[in-house]
N, C-alpha and C positions, 0 to 999 in steps of 0.2 A: 859332584856337588860343589857349589861355591862356598868356600870357607867363611864362617861367621854370618851367614845369611839369616836374617830375621825380619818379620814384617815391620815396616816402619809407619807409613801413612798412605792415605788416599787423598788425591787432590780434586777439588772441585774449582773450576774457573767461573767466577761469578760476575754478573753486571754490576751488582752492588754488594761487595763482599761484607761490609759491616751489617747490612740488613739480613743477608743469608747466615752470617755467623750468629746473630741474635736469634734467628729462627731455630738453629740447631741447639743452641744454649737453652732457650725457653721450652721447647718441645721435647728434647731428649736428654737434657742434663749435661750436655757437653760443656767443658770448661776451657777457657783460654789458656794457651801456654806461651806466656811472654818470651821474647819481645814480639811486637808486631814487626812484620817484615816490610821493607821498603827498598827495592833493588832497582838499579839502573846502571847504564854505562856499557862499555864495551865488552866486558866479561858476560854480562847478562845477554847482550846481543849475540855473542859467540855461542853461548850455551843453549839459547833458545832458537838460534837461526833466524830471529826477528829483528830486523834493522829498527832502531829507535825504541826498542822494548823498554817498558817501565812496569814494574810488578809490585803490588802492594797487597797485604793480607795478614792472616795469622793462622796458626795451628789451634785446634780444639781437641782436647783429650776426649776420647770416646768413653762412654760410661761402661762400667762393669768390668774394667781390667786394671784398676789400680793406677797409682801415680806414674808408672812407667809404661802404661799400655800404649797402644797405637793412637795415632791422631788423624783427624780430618783437616787437611790443609785447605783453606778457603782463600783464593788469590783472585786479584783482578788485573788484568793487563790494560794498559792505556788504549790499546787498539784491539777490538774484539772481532772474531769472524762471526758470521751468521749461524745459528744452530739449526740443524734439521728438526722436523717435528719429532715428538716423543714416540719412540718404538721399542717396546721391551725385547724385541727379537732381532735387533740390530747386532751385527757381530761386533765384538769389543767389550769394553766394560759395560755392564747392563744396569746394575743398581746397587744401592747400599741397603743392607737389611738391618733392622733393629728388632730385637726380641722385647715384646711388650706383654703385660698382663691380660690386656683386653683389646683385641684387634679392632672391633667396631668402634669403641671408644677412642683408641689411638687415631684411627682413620678420621673420625670426625673432629678430633683436636688438630689434626694436620690440615684438614679442609678449612676449618675456622681460622687458622693461622695464615691462609692464603695459598695452600697447596691445592692440587687439583686431582680428581679421581682418574684412575686409569682402568681398573677393573673392579669386580665385585668381590666381597669377602667370601672365601671358599675354604672347605676343609678337604684335604687329600689324605689318602691312606697309602703308605708305601707297601712293598711286598712283605715286610716284616710286621705289618699290622700297626705301625706307629702313625699317628695322626698328626697333621700340622695345619693349623688355620692360618691363613695369610691373606694379604691384599697388596696390590700395587697402587701407590699414589704418587704425586710429584711434590717436591718442595715448591716454594713460591717461584723459583726460576726455572722449573720444568725438569729438574734432575730426579730420576725415578728412585723411589724408596719402596722397599718391601717391609711391612709390618707383620710380624709372625708371633705365634704362641702354639704351645703344644697343649691341646685339651687334656684335662685331667680325666 
């Protein structure tokens, strides 16, 4: 095991990092962790493998884990690649999940804020009899979110 390993952050590359950051703040209560980041130069180019790379954005503290909890890093590069269509079954990182009180209400809030639907609200029961209500939606830039709750 790697000594001292602990979860730090998840990164989203945004077309408009300020607008996407605002979405996560307004919808999920994420809070900015200063300072804003503004990187460019040879070290960034070497680290990313992208000639002429410039990177701007910020970290947002995710809700529910206190002042030292993990962050969502939202960055924008000066040059962006095209993104493929949304697919929840594409290998690699799939989605970010938020636990909410009311899945249908949270889904509607995300859609009203510019997100898009992916699937329908469903409730699944695992082999231990535990139920989970959830739905996939996207944020305004097409990143997949899971909204979930455990029915009482």
